N, C-alpha and C positions, 0 to 999 in steps of 0.2 A: 357656456363655458366648455362643454365637451367639444364643440366645433373648434374652439380656439386651440385646445390641446391637440386635436387631430391635425389642424392646420400647421401647428408648430412642428409636429412629427413629420408631416409631409415635407415641409421646408427643409428640415434637417436631412432627410433622405435625399432630396433633390440636390442639396449642397454636396453631399458625399458622392453622388453620381457625377456631378459636374467637375469635381476635383480630379476625376480620373480621365477627363478629356484633355486633348491637346490644348495648350494655352491660347492659340489663335481661335480655336473652335469654341472655347468655353466662355469668352467674354460676354457674348450676347446672353447666354443663359445665366451668368452671374448677375448681370443687370436685372434680369427678370425676377430672380429670386430675391434680390435686394428690394425691388419694388413691392413684391408680394409680402415680404416680411415687414416692410414699412407700413403698408396698408393694414396689415394685421394689427400691428402696434397702435396705429391711429384709431382703428375701430374699437379696440379694447379700451383705449384711453377715453373715448366718448362714453363708454359705459362704466367708467370708474375702475377699470381693471388694468393690470399690467403683468407681463410674464417676467419672472426672475430666473436667470440662468446662473448657476453656481460653478460651472466648469472652470477648473484651474484654481479655485479658491480653497483655502484651508477648510477641512471638514470640522464641524463643531457638532457635538451630539445634540445640541439644542436647535439645530437647523430645522427649517420647515420642510425637511425631505427625509425620506426613509432610505437608508443605505442597504442595498440588498446583499452586499458582500462584506459587511462590517465584521462578521464572525471570522473572516479569513486573516485578520490582523490582531496583533497583540496591543494591549493598552498603551504601551510605550511608543508605538509606531507613530510617525508624523504622517498624517493622511491628507490628501487633497481630493476634491471631487474630480474624477476622471471623465465621467460621462453622465449627462442628464438623460434619464430614460423618459421621464415625464416632467414637465416644467412646474415650477411653483407659480400659482396664480394669486396675486395680491389685489385686494380691493382698497377703497378709500378708508375702510374701517379695519383693515388688517387682512389676515390670511383667509382666502376663500377655498384654496385647494392646495394640499401639500404635494410635493414632488417626489420623484423616485430617482436615486442616483446609484452609480457604482463608484467605488473608491480605488485609489492606488496609493502605495507607499512611496514616500519621497525619501531619497537617499540624501543625507546632509553631510557635507564636508566643510571643515573650517580651513580655509586656505587664505593666508594673508589677511586675517580679520574680515574675510568676505564670505558671506553665507551663500553657498552655491547649491541650488536646488536642481537636481538632475531629473528631467522628464524624458519622454521617449526619444525625442530628437532635439529638444531645445534646452538651453541652459539659462537660467535666470540668476542674476547676481545682485544681492542687496548688501550694502555696507552695514554689517551687523556682526558683532562678536558672539560666538556661541561657545559653550563650555567643553564639548567633547567632539572627538572625531569618530564617526561611525564607519 
């Protein structure tokens, strides 16, 4: 299991490095990391394990991950998982290893009955009415 976690970390680091390369130069490396990640998932599946990534999902205090910066926010803040530091490892019978995450606050605006969640550079829009404008 430790090897799986370290392989996951290595793959994440490699992805960040490749994202800094020129587009024409990076395609070969992107394919290599996809292959590596797929093989990691296949090998884990054979042993009844899988990696769970919560990045971008709403944070729930009951999640199988420890938020290292949860004290930086108020209880009323809407939080999402910003980054997985360590992945969650699930087995066929449930949780094998909890993960570690960092959180970030989501700014919510009610615009034309559309819930707009502002991230660093992306905007997601879901048709849903909310009660207040922050």
